[in-house]
SEKOL-394516 format. One line per 8 residues: number of its first residue (from 1); their letters; for each residue x, y, z of N, C-alpha, C, O. Coordinates in pm, whole numbers, padded with zeros to 5 digits, m for minus. Layout:
BEGIN
NUM) a) X/Y/Z/X/Y/Z/X/Y/Z/X/Y/Z  ...
//
This chain:
BEGIN
1) mkylkini) 08630/08962/09952/08670/09014/09823/08818/08981/09801/08898/08985/09894  08853/08949/09678/08992/08922/09643/09046/09038/09562/08971/09108/09494  09177/09058/09570/09243/09167/09499/09352/09111/09411/09410/09006/09440  09380/09182/09303/09489/09147/09213/09579/09269/09202/09533/09378/09169  09707/09250/09230/09801/09361/09222/09884/09343/09096/09942/09236/09073  09889/09447/09014/09966/09445/08890/10063/09562/08893/10021/09677/08911  10190/09535/08877/10291/09641/08868/10318/09668/08721/10342/09575/08644  10313/09796/08683/10335/09830/08543/10458/09920/08530/10498/09987/08625
9) eenadaek) 10515/09921/08411/10631/10005/08385/10588/10151/08380/10471/10183/08360  10686/10239/08397/10662/10384/08400/10591/10434/08273/10503/10519/08280  10631/10379/08158/10577/10429/08031/10451/10356/07985/10402/10383/07875  10397/10265/08065/10277/10190/08029/10155/10281/08032/10148/10376/08110  10058/10252/07945/09934/10329/07940/09836/10272/08043/09761/10179/08014  09839/10327/08162/09759/10276/08273/09609/10286/08245/09533/10197/08281  09568/10393/08182/09425/10411/08153/09376/10305/08055/09265/10253/08070  09457/10272/07956/09421/10168/07858/09412/10032/07927/09321/09954/07901
17) lkellfqv) 09507/10005/08015/09505/09881/08091/09379/09873/08179/09318/09767/08192  09344/09985/08237/09223/09993/08320/09099/09959/08236/09013/09883/08281  09091/10015/08116/08979/09986/08025/08973/09837/07993/08866/09777/07992  09090/09777/07965/09095/09634/07933/09049/09548/08049/08977/09450/08030  09090/09584/08169/09052/09505/08287/08902/09510/08313/08844/09413/08361  08839/09622/08281/08694/09633/08299/08619/09543/08201/08501/09512/08224  08683/09499/08094/08622/09409/07997/08614/09266/08051/08535/09185/08002  08696/09233/08151/08702/09098/08206/08583/09075/08300/08553/09157/08387
25) kgvssvei) 08517/08963/08279/08402/08928/08363/08448/08911/08508/08548/08844/08534  08376/08971/08601/08408/08959/08742/08489/09074/08799/08505/09083/08920  08540/09162/08713/08616/09277/08762/08516/09385/08801/08443/09436/08717  08514/09419/08930/08417/09518/08978/08475/09658/08990/08402/09756/08981  08607/09668/09009/08669/09800/09017/08817/09789/08983/08879/09685/09001  08871/09900/08935/09013/09909/08903/09061/10042/08956/09001/10146/08927  09168/10042/09032/09223/10165/09090/09370/10174/09053/09446/10078/09070  09410/10289/09003/09550/10313/08971/09613/10383/09090/09568/10490/09131
33) iddenpes) 09718/10322/09146/09787/10378/09262/09931/10405/09222/10003/10316/09177  09971/10529/09238/10107/10569/09206/10186/10579/09336/10159/10666/09418  10283/10490/09354/10362/10489/09478/10441/10617/09497/10476/10651/09610  10468/10689/09390/10541/10815/09401/10450/10931/09441/10497/11040/09474  10321/10906/09437/10222/11009/09469/10191/11006/09618/10144/10904/09668  10216/11115/09691/10190/11115/09836/10044/11091/09871/10015/11039/09979  09951/11126/09781/09810/11101/09810/09784/10952/09821/09704/10909/09904  09851/10872/09739/09835/10727/09747/09887/10676/09881/09825/10588/09941
41) elkkafnk) 09999/10730/09927/10053/10689/10056/09958/10726/10169/09938/10648/10263  09899/10843/10161/09804/10884/10264/09682/10792/10264/09631/10754/10369  09638/10757/10144/09522/10668/10135/09554/10532/10198/09470/10475/10267  09675/10481/10173/09716/10355/10233/09717/10365/10385/09674/10273/10454  09766/10477/10437/09773/10495/10582/09634/10497/10643/09612/10437/10748  09540/10565/10578/09404/10570/10632/09337/10433/10623/09266/10393/10716  09357/10362/10513/09298/10228/10501/09355/10134/10607/09283/10053/10665  09485/10145/10629/09552/10058/10727/09499/10081/10869/09492/09987/10948
49) tkeqfkkg) 09463/10202/10900/09425/10235/11038/09275/10258/11056/09232/10321/11153  09196/10209/10964/09051/10226/10973/08995/10172/11105/08912/10237/11169  09041/10056/11146/08997/09998/11273/09042/10082/11391/08970/10092/11491  09160/10142/11381/09208/10226/11491/09123/10352/11505/09103/10401/11616  09072/10404/11394/08979/10516/11402/08855/10475/11481/08807/10549/11567  08804/10356/11449/08683/10309/11517/08706/10293/11667/08615/10315/11747  08829/10255/11704/08861/10235/11845/08902/10365/11913/08920/10368/12035  08918/10473/11836/08957/10600/11894/09107/10618/11910/09151/10707/11983
57) dyetvvnd) 09186/10535/11845/09332/10544/11854/09384/10637/11745/09438/10593/11644  09366/10767/11766/09405/10867/11667/09556/10892/11663/09609/10937/11562  09623/10863/11772/09767/10889/11779/09844/10811/11673/09935/10864/11611  09807/10685/11652/09873/10602/11551/09851/10659/11412/09944/10662/11331  09730/10704/11384/09698/10761/11253/09783/10886/11229/09842/10902/11123  09788/10972/11326/09865/11096/11314/10013/11064/11293/10079/11128/11211  10065/10968/11366/10206/10929/11350/10234/10875/11211/10336/10910/11151  10145/10791/11158/10162/10737/11023/10163/10848/10919/10248/10849/10830
65) ifdiltkn) 10070/10941/10930/10062/11052/10834/10186/11140/10845/10241/11182/10744  10230/11168/10967/10349/11250/10988/10471/11183/10924/10552/11250/10860  10485/11052/10942/10597/10978/10882/10594/10987/10730/10698/11007/10667  10477/10974/10672/10463/10983/10526/10503/11122/10477/10578/11136/10380  10452/11224/10543/10480/11361/10500/10628/11395/10514/10684/11461/10427  10689/11352/10622/10831/11383/10640/10918/11301/10546/11022/11349/10501  10877/11179/10517/10952/11095/10422/10948/11158/10283/11051/11165/10217  10832/11204/10240/10819/11265/10107/10891/11400/10101/10944/11437/09996
73) nsknk) 10893/11474/10211/10963/11602/10214/11114/11581/10201/11182/11659/10133  11166/11478/10264/11309/11453/10257/11351/11408/10117/11465/11431/10078  11260/11345/10040/11289/11307/09901/11302/11429/09812/11383/11431/09719  11222/11532/09840/11216/11652/09756/11335/11746/09778/11357/11836/09698  11411/11726/09884/11521/11818/09915/11650/11772/09852/11753/11838/09868
//
């Protein structure tokens, strides 16, 4: 599968863009990811370490999540 990454401005209508992309032949899914949203970061961490879960390497996953949570906490202070 191939992916297309599009960066949009803060004030762009992401939902409208999503609707437009679904009109294009061959587009099977569209996901809006907000880099400022910690849930998106957590999702990236889990996707990145999917193979490590399969191998039983939970320590790396926990470290990645801890780093994300502490990084976001330090931004809020």
